[in-house]
C-alpha positions in Angstrom: -28.8 144.3 169.9 -28.6 145.0 166.4 -31.9 147.6 166.7 -34.1 145.3 164.9 -37.4 143.7 165.5 -38.3 140.3 164.4 -41.6 138.6 164.5 -43.1 135.1 163.9 -45.0 135.2 160.5 -48.4 134.5 162.5 -51.8 134.5 160.3 -54.8 136.4 159.8 -56.8 135.3 163.1 -53.0 135.5 165.1 -51.3 138.5 164.5 -47.9 138.8 165.0 -47.5 142.1 166.6 -51.0 143.4 168.2 -52.4 146.2 170.8 -52.9 144.5 174.4 -55.1 141.7 173.8 -56.8 142.0 170.5 -54.8 139.1 168.8 -56.9 138.9 165.7 -56.2 142.5 164.6 -52.9 143.7 163.7 -49.9 142.8 161.2 -48.7 139.7 160.5 -46.8 138.0 157.4 -48.8 136.1 154.7 -45.7 134.4 152.6 -42.2 135.2 152.0 -41.4 138.9 151.6 -45.1 139.8 152.3 -46.5 142.2 154.8 -50.4 141.7 155.9 -52.8 143.9 157.8 -55.8 142.1 159.4 -58.9 143.6 161.6 -60.9 141.3 162.8 -59.3 138.2 162.1 -59.5 138.7 158.3 -56.7 140.1 156.0 -57.8 143.5 154.6 -54.4 144.8 153.3 -51.9 142.5 151.8 -48.2 144.0 150.2 -46.6 140.9 148.2 -43.3 140.4 147.1 -43.5 142.8 143.9 -44.4 145.5 146.1 -48.3 145.3 144.5 -50.7 146.2 147.0 -54.2 144.0 147.7 -57.1 145.2 149.0 -59.4 142.6 150.4 -57.7 140.1 149.0 -54.7 137.7 149.2 -54.2 136.4 145.7 -53.0 138.5 142.9 -55.9 137.7 140.5 -55.5 141.0 137.8 -53.8 141.1 134.8 -50.1 141.9 134.5 -50.5 144.9 133.2 -52.7 146.4 135.7 -52.1 144.8 139.3 -50.1 147.2 141.2 -53.6 147.8 143.3 -56.0 145.4 143.2 -59.8 145.7 145.3 -61.4 143.1 146.6 -62.3 139.8 146.0 -63.9 137.6 143.2 -65.6 135.7 145.5 -67.9 138.8 147.1 -71.0 140.2 144.9 -70.3 143.8 145.3 -67.2 146.1 145.7 -65.8 149.4 145.0 -63.9 152.5 145.2 -65.7 155.6 146.5 -63.6 159.1 145.9 -64.8 161.8 148.1 -64.5 165.3 147.4 -66.2 168.8 147.4 -65.2 170.1 144.0 -64.2 167.8 141.8 -63.1 163.5 142.2 -60.6 162.5 139.3 -58.4 159.3 138.3 -55.4 160.9 136.4 -53.3 158.6 133.8 -49.2 160.0 133.7 -46.3 159.3 131.5 -42.9 160.6 131.2 -44.0 163.5 129.1 -46.9 164.3 131.1 -48.7 164.1 134.6 -51.7 164.2 132.9 -51.8 162.1 130.3 -55.2 161.0 130.0 -58.0 161.7 133.2 -61.5 160.6 134.5 -62.9 163.7 136.1 -66.4 163.7 138.0 -67.1 167.5 138.4 -69.4 168.3 141.3 -70.3 171.6 140.5 -72.5 170.2 137.4 -72.3 166.7 138.2 -70.7 166.3 134.9 -68.4 163.2 134.5 -65.4 164.1 131.8 -62.7 161.9 129.7 -59.6 163.8 128.6 -56.6 162.4 126.3 -54.5 165.5 126.9 -57.5 168.1 127.5 -61.0 167.1 128.0 -63.0 165.0 124.7 -65.9 163.9 125.7 -68.6 164.3 128.8 -71.5 162.5 130.1 -73.3 165.7 131.7 -76.0 165.5 134.3 -79.4 164.9 132.3 -77.4 161.9 130.8 -76.6 163.5 127.7 -72.9 162.4 125.7 -70.9 165.3 124.4 -68.0 164.5 122.4 -65.8 167.3 121.8 -67.9 170.1 123.2 -68.9 171.0 126.7 -72.1 172.4 125.4 -75.2 170.2 124.4 -76.6 170.9 120.8 -80.7 172.1 120.3 -83.0 170.5 123.2 -84.6 168.2 120.4 -81.3 166.6 119.4 -79.2 166.8 122.3 -78.7 163.4 123.2 -75.3 163.1 121.6 -73.6 166.1 120.6 -70.6 165.8 118.1 -68.2 168.9 117.8 -65.1 169.9 116.0 -63.5 172.8 114.9 -62.6 171.6 111.4 -64.6 168.6 109.4 -67.1 166.7 111.6 -68.5 163.6 111.0 -69.8 159.9 111.9 -68.9 156.2 110.3 -70.7 153.3 110.4 -68.1 150.8 109.0 -70.0 147.5 108.5 -69.1 144.5 106.7 -68.9 143.7 102.8 -71.8 142.1 102.8 -73.7 143.6 106.1 -75.6 146.4 106.2 -75.1 150.4 108.1 -78.4 151.4 109.5 -79.8 154.2 111.7 -83.4 153.4 113.4 -85.9 155.9 114.3 -88.1 154.7 117.2 -90.9 154.6 119.5 -91.1 151.4 121.5 -88.7 148.9 123.3 -89.4 145.8 121.3 -91.8 144.8 117.8 -91.8 146.5 115.0 -91.9 149.7 116.6 -88.4 149.9 117.1 -87.8 150.4 113.6 -90.7 152.7 112.7 -88.4 154.9 110.5 -84.8 153.5 108.9 -81.9 154.8 107.2 -79.6 152.0 105.9 -77.2 151.5 103.2 -76.7 147.7 101.9 -73.4 146.8 101.0 -74.3 143.6 99.7 -76.2 145.8 96.9 -74.7 149.0 97.0 -77.9 151.1 97.8 -79.4 153.5 100.0 -82.7 152.8 101.4 -85.8 154.9 103.7 -88.1 153.9 105.7 -91.2 155.6 107.3 -94.2 153.9 109.2 -92.3 150.3 109.0 -92.1 150.4 105.3 -89.9 150.8 102.7 -90.9 154.3 100.8 -87.6 155.2 98.9 -84.2 153.6 97.4 -80.8 155.0 95.5 -79.8 152.0 93.6 -75.9 151.1 93.0 -76.5 153.2 89.2 -77.7 156.3 91.0 -81.7 155.6 90.0 -84.4 157.0 93.0 -86.7 154.4 93.5 -89.8 155.5 95.1 -92.6 152.7 96.7 -90.4 150.3 94.5 -87.0 148.2 95.0 -86.4 147.3 91.6 -86.1 149.6 88.0 -89.7 149.0 86.0 -88.9 151.4 83.0 -86.3 154.1 82.0 -85.5 157.3 83.6 -83.8 158.1 87.1 -86.6 158.2 89.2 -88.8 154.9 89.4 -92.1 155.1 91.3 
């Protein structure tokens, strides 16, 4: 009489609204102020009382800052989301000032995954090379990581005050061959050292002395060997 449709809460296995005799597929209410859709007796979609959408779960277990859409149950081994497209697949992050404040984009034309903050900042290309600040890789013998900037450009290694900052050159995945060549700065002693073939060959100490094939001063002069 009042144009409203009322139905019992039902369950995922015995829904309230269904088609024909398919009583385990349709609409039900998992709880107060909640809306659910079930297929084959299993809950598939729940909109909870806060308007959050739960896919494949009836429990909102997500952190409060990222719970508007929750996908999958923590008791299932593998779950995920697939975005299909012929040109690009995208996830965009918006705020009041910009509809694309940040984004993750997969470009199918060149098989590159790009990450943007207002504009593209980083990409992984089809060869697995990491490009920061550019879409063009470096010279072929040193193109796994390319960093570019229109102004000054560099890398910072920040270590503890009694620790080291190190670049290793390796030709193996275990043992001493993982560090056949080394460039290392020791903050505890404030010295720079270079290693080749697994052995230290040169050091610049905290006073600016250059030590060749030795690790301490053995006389006067700036170069010791």
